[in-house]
C-alpha positions as CSV (number, residue, x, y, z in Angstrom):
1,M,0.0,0.0,0.0
2,Q,1.5,3.3,-1.0
3,E,0.2,5.0,2.1
4,A,2.0,2.6,4.5
5,E,4.6,3.7,6.9
6,P,8.2,3.4,5.6
7,A,10.7,1.2,7.4
8,L,12.0,2.9,10.5
9,Q,15.3,2.4,12.5
10,A,14.1,3.0,16.0
11,C,16.1,5.3,18.3
12,A,17.8,3.5,21.2
13,P,15.9,3.2,24.5
14,L,16.9,5.2,27.5
15,T,19.7,3.5,29.5
16,G,21.8,4.6,32.4
17,S,21.5,8.0,34.1
18,Q,21.1,11.2,32.1
19,A,20.0,14.8,32.6
20,A,18.0,17.3,30.5
21,D,16.5,20.7,30.6
22,I,13.2,19.5,29.3
23,V,11.9,15.9,29.0
24,I,8.8,15.3,26.9
25,V,6.8,12.2,27.5
26,G,5.2,11.2,24.2
27,G,6.6,11.2,20.7
28,G,3.5,12.0,18.7
29,Y,2.4,15.3,17.1
30,V,2.1,17.2,20.3
31,G,5.3,16.0,21.8
32,L,7.3,16.6,18.6
33,W,5.8,20.0,17.9
34,T,6.7,20.9,21.5
35,A,10.3,19.8,21.1
36,L,10.7,21.5,17.8
37,T,9.3,24.8,19.2
38,I,11.5,24.7,22.2
39,K,14.6,24.2,20.0
40,E,13.5,27.1,17.8
41,V,13.1,29.6,20.6
42,S,15.7,28.2,23.0
43,P,18.4,26.4,20.9
44,Q,20.7,25.9,23.9
45,S,18.1,23.8,25.8
46,K,18.7,20.1,26.0
47,V,15.4,18.4,25.0
48,V,14.7,14.7,25.4
49,V,11.7,12.9,24.0
50,L,10.7,9.6,25.6
51,E,8.3,7.4,23.6
52,Q,6.9,4.0,24.7
53,D,6.6,2.7,21.2
54,V,8.1,4.6,18.2
55,C,7.2,8.2,17.4
56,G,3.7,8.2,15.9
57,G,2.9,4.8,17.2
58,G,-0.2,6.1,18.9
59,A,-2.9,8.3,17.5
60,S,-0.5,10.5,15.5
61,G,0.4,7.7,13.1
62,R,-3.0,6.2,12.6
63,N,-5.6,9.0,12.5
64,G,-7.8,10.0,9.5
65,G,-5.3,12.5,8.2
66,M,-7.6,15.5,8.2
67,A,-6.0,18.8,9.0
68,M,-8.9,20.9,10.2
69,S,-9.3,24.3,12.0
70,W,-11.3,25.1,15.2
71,W,-13.8,27.2,13.3
72,P,-16.4,24.4,13.8
73,K,-15.9,24.9,17.6
74,I,-16.2,28.7,17.7
75,A,-19.3,28.6,19.9
76,T,-17.5,26.4,22.4
77,L,-14.5,28.7,22.4
78,L,-16.8,31.6,23.0
79,A,-18.3,29.8,26.0
80,F,-15.0,30.2,28.0
81,A,-13.1,32.8,26.1
82,D,-13.8,36.4,25.2
83,V,-14.2,37.3,21.5
84,D,-10.6,38.4,21.0
85,D,-9.2,35.2,22.6
86,A,-11.6,32.9,20.7
87,L,-10.7,34.6,17.4
88,F,-7.0,34.3,18.2
89,L,-7.3,30.5,18.7
90,A,-9.6,30.0,15.7
91,R,-7.4,32.0,13.3
92,A,-4.3,30.4,14.7
93,S,-5.7,26.9,14.1
94,A,-6.5,27.8,10.5
95,R,-2.9,29.2,10.0
96,A,-1.5,26.0,11.5
97,I,-2.6,24.2,8.3
98,D,-0.5,26.7,6.3
99,D,2.4,26.2,8.8
100,I,2.3,22.4,8.3
101,E,2.4,22.8,4.5
102,Q,5.4,25.2,4.8
103,F,7.2,23.0,7.3
104,C,6.9,20.0,4.9
105,G,8.1,22.1,2.0
106,R,11.2,23.5,3.9
107,H,12.2,20.1,5.1
108,G,11.4,17.9,2.1
109,I,8.7,15.9,3.9
110,D,6.4,14.2,1.4
111,A,3.4,13.9,3.8
112,H,0.9,13.8,0.8
113,F,-0.3,17.3,1.8
114,R,-3.4,18.3,-0.2
115,R,-5.5,21.3,0.3
116,G,-8.9,20.0,-0.9
117,G,-11.0,21.7,1.7
118,W,-13.5,20.1,4.0
119,L,-17.2,19.3,3.4
120,W,-19.4,19.3,6.5
121,T,-22.4,17.4,5.4
122,A,-25.8,16.0,6.3
123,T,-26.5,12.3,5.4
124,S,-30.0,12.2,6.9
125,D,-32.9,14.6,7.4
126,A,-32.1,14.8,11.1
127,Q,-28.6,16.2,10.3
128,R,-29.8,19.0,8.0
129,E,-28.6,22.4,9.0
130,S,-26.5,21.1,11.8
131,W,-23.9,23.7,11.0
132,E,-26.3,26.7,11.0
133,G,-25.6,27.6,14.7
134,T,-21.8,27.6,14.0
135,V,-22.2,29.7,10.8
136,R,-24.2,32.3,12.8
137,A,-21.6,32.3,15.6
138,C,-18.9,32.9,13.1
139,A,-20.8,35.8,11.5
140,R,-21.4,37.4,15.0
141,V,-17.6,37.7,15.4
142,G,-17.1,38.9,11.8
143,A,-15.7,35.6,10.4
144,H,-17.0,33.7,7.4
145,P,-15.0,30.5,7.0
146,F,-17.9,28.4,5.6
147,E,-19.3,28.5,2.1
148,A,-22.9,27.6,1.4
149,M,-23.4,24.8,-1.1
150,L,-26.3,23.6,-3.2
151,P,-27.4,20.0,-2.3
152,E,-26.6,18.8,-5.8
153,D,-23.1,20.2,-5.6
154,V,-22.6,18.4,-2.2
155,A,-23.7,15.1,-3.7
156,R,-21.5,15.6,-6.8
157,R,-18.3,16.6,-4.9
158,T,-18.7,13.7,-2.4
159,G,-19.5,11.2,-5.0
160,S,-22.6,10.0,-3.1
161,R,-26.2,11.0,-3.1
162,L,-26.4,10.1,0.5
163,H,-25.1,13.6,1.2
164,R,-28.1,15.8,1.2
165,A,-26.7,19.2,2.2
166,G,-23.5,20.8,3.5
167,V,-21.1,23.7,3.8
168,F,-17.5,23.9,2.7
169,E,-14.4,25.2,4.6
170,R,-11.8,25.9,1.9
171,G,-8.6,26.1,3.9
172,N,-8.6,22.6,5.3
173,A,-6.3,19.8,4.0
174,T,-5.4,16.2,4.2
175,V,-2.1,14.4,5.0
176,Q,-0.7,10.9,5.3
177,P,-0.4,11.0,9.1
178,A,2.5,8.6,9.5
179,R,4.5,10.3,6.9
180,L,4.0,13.6,8.6
181,V,5.1,12.3,12.0
182,R,8.1,10.5,10.6
183,G,9.2,13.7,8.9
184,M,8.8,15.6,12.1
185,R,10.9,13.0,13.9
186,R,13.7,13.3,11.3
187,V,13.8,17.1,11.7
188,A,13.8,16.8,15.5
189,L,16.8,14.5,15.3
190,E,18.6,16.8,12.9
191,R,18.1,19.7,15.3
192,G,19.7,17.9,18.2
193,I,16.6,16.7,20.0
194,V,17.4,13.4,21.7
195,I,14.7,10.7,21.2
196,H,14.5,7.5,23.1
197,E,11.9,5.0,21.6
198,H,10.7,1.8,23.2
199,T,11.0,3.6,26.5
200,P,7.8,3.4,28.6
201,V,7.9,5.8,31.6
202,L,7.3,3.9,34.7
203,E,7.2,6.7,37.2
204,W,8.4,10.3,37.9
205,S,8.9,12.3,41.0
206,Q,7.2,15.6,41.6
207,G,10.2,17.4,43.0
208,R,12.4,19.6,40.9
209,P,14.3,18.3,39.1
210,S,12.0,15.4,38.5
211,V,13.5,11.9,38.4
212,I,11.9,10.0,35.5
213,R,12.4,6.3,35.5
214,S,12.1,3.7,32.7
215,A,12.9,0.0,32.8
216,R,16.6,0.5,31.9
217,G,17.4,4.1,32.8
218,T,16.6,7.3,34.6
219,I,16.7,11.0,33.6
220,L,16.7,14.2,35.6
221,A,14.5,16.9,34.2
222,K,14.2,20.6,35.1
223,S,10.9,20.7,33.3
224,V,8.5,17.9,32.1
225,V,5.9,17.9,29.4
226,L,3.2,15.2,29.4
227,A,2.1,14.7,25.8
228,T,0.6,11.2,26.0
229,N,-2.8,11.7,24.4
230,A,-5.3,9.1,25.6
231,W,-2.7,7.4,27.7
232,A,-3.0,10.4,30.1
233,A,-6.1,8.7,31.5
234,S,-3.8,6.8,33.8
235,I,-2.3,10.0,35.3
236,P,-3.9,11.2,38.6
237,G,-4.9,14.8,38.2
238,I,-5.6,14.5,34.5
239,A,-7.7,11.3,34.3
240,R,-11.0,12.9,34.8
241,L,-10.4,15.6,32.2
242,I,-10.6,13.0,29.4
243,V,-12.2,9.7,28.4
244,P,-10.5,7.5,25.9
245,V,-12.9,6.5,23.1
246,N,-12.4,4.3,20.1
247,S,-12.4,5.4,16.5
248,S,-11.9,2.9,13.7
249,I,-10.8,3.2,10.1
250,V,-11.2,1.1,7.0
251,V,-9.2,1.6,3.8
252,T,-10.2,0.4,0.4
253,Q,-8.1,-1.0,-2.4
254,A,-6.8,1.6,-4.9
255,I,-9.7,2.6,-7.2
256,P,-8.7,5.8,-8.9
257,G,-10.8,5.2,-12.0
258,R,-13.9,4.5,-9.8
259,L,-13.3,7.7,-7.9
260,A,-13.2,9.6,-11.1
261,S,-16.5,8.1,-12.3
262,L,-18.1,9.1,-8.9
263,G,-16.8,12.7,-9.3
264,W,-14.9,12.7,-6.0
265,T,-11.7,14.1,-7.5
266,G,-11.0,17.3,-5.6
267,G,-9.3,15.7,-2.6
268,E,-12.1,17.0,-0.2
269,A,-12.2,15.7,3.3
270,I,-15.7,14.9,4.4
271,T,-17.6,14.4,7.6
272,D,-21.2,13.8,8.3
273,S,-23.1,15.4,11.3
274,Q,-23.5,12.4,13.5
275,L,-22.2,12.5,17.0
276,M,-20.5,9.1,16.2
277,V,-19.1,11.0,13.2
278,G,-18.2,9.5,9.9
279,Y,-15.0,11.1,8.4
280,Y,-13.4,10.2,5.1
281,R,-11.0,11.2,2.5
282,T,-9.2,9.9,-0.6
283,T,-5.5,9.1,-0.9
284,R,-2.8,9.9,-3.5
285,D,-3.1,6.4,-5.0
286,G,-6.9,6.5,-5.2
287,R,-8.1,4.7,-2.0
288,I,-10.9,5.8,0.3
289,V,-10.0,6.1,4.0
290,Y,-13.2,5.9,5.9
291,G,-13.3,6.4,9.7
292,K,-16.0,6.3,12.3
293,G,-16.0,7.6,15.9
294,T,-17.6,4.6,17.4
295,G,-17.2,5.7,21.0
296,A,-16.2,2.3,22.4
297,L,-14.8,2.5,25.9
298,S,-12.6,0.4,28.2
299,W,-12.8,0.0,31.9
300,G,-10.8,2.6,33.7
301,G,-9.6,4.2,30.4
302,A,-7.0,1.4,30.0
303,I,-5.5,1.5,26.5
304,D,-6.2,-2.1,25.5
305,D,-7.2,-3.9,22.3
306,T,-10.3,-1.7,22.1
307,F,-7.9,0.9,20.7
308,S,-5.8,-1.3,18.4
309,R,-8.1,-3.5,16.3
310,H,-11.6,-3.5,17.6
311,E,-13.5,-5.8,15.2
312,A,-17.0,-4.6,16.0
313,S,-16.0,-1.0,15.5
314,C,-14.2,-1.7,12.2
315,R,-17.4,-3.4,11.0
316,M,-19.4,-0.3,12.0
317,A,-17.0,1.8,9.9
318,E,-17.3,-0.5,6.9
319,Q,-21.1,-0.6,7.2
320,D,-21.2,3.2,7.1
321,F,-18.9,3.2,4.1
322,R,-21.0,0.7,2.2
323,R,-24.1,2.7,2.9
324,A,-22.5,6.0,1.7
325,Y,-21.1,4.4,-1.4
326,P,-23.4,1.6,-2.5
327,T,-22.0,1.6,-6.0
328,L,-18.7,0.5,-4.6
329,A,-20.1,-2.7,-3.1
330,D,-17.6,-4.8,-5.0
331,V,-14.6,-2.8,-3.7
332,R,-12.4,-4.7,-1.2
333,V,-11.4,-3.3,2.1
334,S,-7.6,-3.8,2.3
335,H,-6.8,-2.4,5.8
336,A,-8.6,-1.7,9.0
337,W,-7.5,-0.5,12.4
338,S,-8.6,1.2,15.6
339,G,-7.1,4.0,17.7
340,P,-7.8,6.0,20.8
341,I,-9.2,9.6,21.1
342,D,-8.6,11.6,24.3
343,R,-12.0,13.2,24.4
344,T,-12.9,16.1,26.7
345,Y,-16.5,17.1,27.5
346,D,-16.4,20.0,25.0
347,S,-14.0,18.4,22.5
348,L,-11.3,21.1,22.9
349,P,-8.0,20.5,24.7
350,V,-7.0,21.5,28.2
351,F,-3.5,22.7,29.1
352,G,-2.1,23.1,32.6
353,T,0.4,22.3,35.3
354,L,0.0,19.3,37.6
355,A,-1.2,20.2,41.0
356,G,1.6,20.5,43.6
357,T,4.2,21.2,40.9
358,E,5.5,24.2,39.0
359,H,7.4,22.3,36.3
360,I,5.2,19.4,35.1
361,H,2.9,20.5,32.3
362,Y,0.3,18.7,30.2
363,G,-1.9,19.2,27.1
364,V,-4.7,16.7,26.6
365,G,-8.1,16.4,25.0
366,W,-7.6,16.7,21.2
367,S,-10.9,14.9,20.8
368,G,-10.3,13.7,17.2
369,N,-9.0,17.0,15.8
370,G,-5.3,17.1,16.5
371,V,-3.5,17.0,13.2
372,A,-3.3,20.8,12.8
373,P,-4.2,22.1,16.3
374,S,-1.4,20.0,17.8
375,L,1.0,22.5,16.3
376,L,-0.6,25.2,18.5
377,G,-0.4,22.7,21.4
378,G,3.4,22.5,20.9
379,R,3.7,26.3,21.1
380,I,1.6,26.4,24.3
381,L,3.5,23.6,26.0
382,A,6.9,25.1,24.9
383,S,5.9,28.4,26.5
384,L,4.9,26.6,29.7
385,A,8.1,24.5,29.8
386,L,10.3,27.5,29.2
387,D,8.3,29.8,31.5
388,R,7.7,32.3,28.7
389,H,4.9,34.8,29.4
390,D,3.7,35.2,25.8
391,E,0.4,34.9,23.9
392,W,0.5,31.2,24.0
393,R,0.8,30.9,27.7
394,R,-1.9,33.5,28.2
395,C,-4.4,31.9,25.8
396,A,-7.7,30.8,27.0
397,L,-7.0,27.1,26.8
398,V,-4.4,27.2,29.6
399,G,-5.7,26.5,33.0
400,R,-9.4,26.7,32.0
401,K,-12.0,25.1,34.2
402,A,-13.1,22.2,32.0
403,K,-15.9,20.0,33.0
404,R,-14.7,16.7,34.5
405,F,-15.9,13.2,33.9
406,P,-17.2,11.2,36.9
407,P,-15.0,8.6,38.6
408,E,-15.2,4.9,37.9
409,P,-17.3,2.9,37.8
410,I,-19.8,5.7,36.8
411,K,-17.5,6.8,34.0
412,Y,-17.5,3.4,32.3
413,L,-21.1,2.3,33.1
414,G,-22.7,5.7,32.4
415,G,-20.6,6.2,29.3
416,S,-21.6,2.8,27.9
417,L,-25.3,3.6,28.6
418,V,-25.1,6.9,26.8
419,R,-23.0,5.4,23.9
420,N,-25.6,2.7,23.3
421,A,-28.4,5.3,23.3
422,V,-26.4,7.4,20.7
423,R,-25.9,4.3,18.5
424,R,-29.6,3.5,18.6
425,K,-30.7,7.1,18.0
426,E,-28.3,7.6,15.0
427,W,-29.1,4.2,13.5
428,R,-32.8,5.2,13.3
429,E,-32.1,8.8,12.1
430,A,-29.8,7.4,9.4
431,R,-32.9,5.7,8.0
432,D,-35.1,8.8,8.5
433,L,-37.0,7.1,11.4
434,A,-37.9,8.9,14.6
435,P,-35.6,7.9,17.5
436,R,-37.1,6.8,20.8
437,R,-37.5,9.5,23.4
438,I,-35.4,7.7,26.0
439,D,-32.5,7.4,23.5
440,V,-32.8,11.1,22.7
441,M,-32.7,12.0,26.4
442,L,-29.7,9.8,27.1
443,A,-27.9,10.9,24.0
444,G,-28.2,14.5,25.2
445,L,-25.8,13.6,28.1
446,A,-23.0,12.7,25.7
447,P,-19.9,15.0,25.4
448,A,-19.8,17.5,22.5
449,G,-18.7,16.2,19.1
450,L,-16.1,17.2,16.5
451,E,-18.2,20.2,15.5
452,D,-20.7,22.4,17.4
453,K,-24.0,21.2,16.0
454,A,-27.3,23.0,16.0
């Protein structure tokens, strides 16, 4: 498969005793953008990245590859930030897509970057005009990122008459996620950032400097950044900010000719308006990557096989794909996998410093939209780690009072109850049937989705 990850020579695990100015736990997008930003503004700092697998082995290497802005979340931003702060973050998230393109160009990274825009669609009558509240919220602050589209144009550009209406955000792009993270890793090594892969962190001390211990070594760190995505669910003080939920992806065999006959040739990324969102794009060699946020949970937020290859969730993704593209019934699914999403209640990230410390910082809760916003996360975390009092440290995402999830067992049992209600509700709505009242009521307790929906 052309989209597959290239062979990688892993960096050596941490051994012996070392020291660093800043240690970053997690070698995905957030951790690597943080490391690269620190080196850019403070070249003399010794930065070490500790990764339990290989860089990108978590969500960064196996997501849907959609580089999106935070304009679909403008109403949520305005719920905890003033207009100027909300606009700063929304505009910065849109510029981050440009920054990724320029970063890849400067460093010769072939991440299959394509700016085909994003179609936010309705695939049932219940989803119609889901975006209208967001469009109005944008207009109230003088922004107009979304373009209205005729229903026939939505059906034509998506290659499927299942799409009944939609709006278009022109600036969004798609990437091959593993190629992007591998390119970032290469640049980090070239800039003198030390990376230790296959180095799970077993424990750290809260004193300064922190002593961070792995199976074969220890490292003293003046500052620590926790960039572990859904794995942060095991960290006291952070665990209740997020819930790890499953998302699964299926990939078709290469069918460039069939895509051309459908009319889906512009490279558009597409999502529907379900809470258990369907998200999909095409690849350079003419495949369809079709993902679905299935919301499957694990007890205690443990990152187990639910987030690696969850067969039931992969079947749900394929069923949605087959329903959206019935003319491709003969097309074979060649690959399928699952991954974890670190979801907050409002689907925007939270940044802060662990209670009882002044030097251990975290950024969690990307909620399925981290490809482009993670670059902003790197800037925020770099400012926290370097104690820089700039616009990133002062932004509204730092230290905000985010709603917390309940403790176990309520978190798992209640989450499963709500998830099943959402599944039943959206199954009926997809067939233009009225959902049961009890399912509507329970679904209303679910956390916010990828977009703010009317």
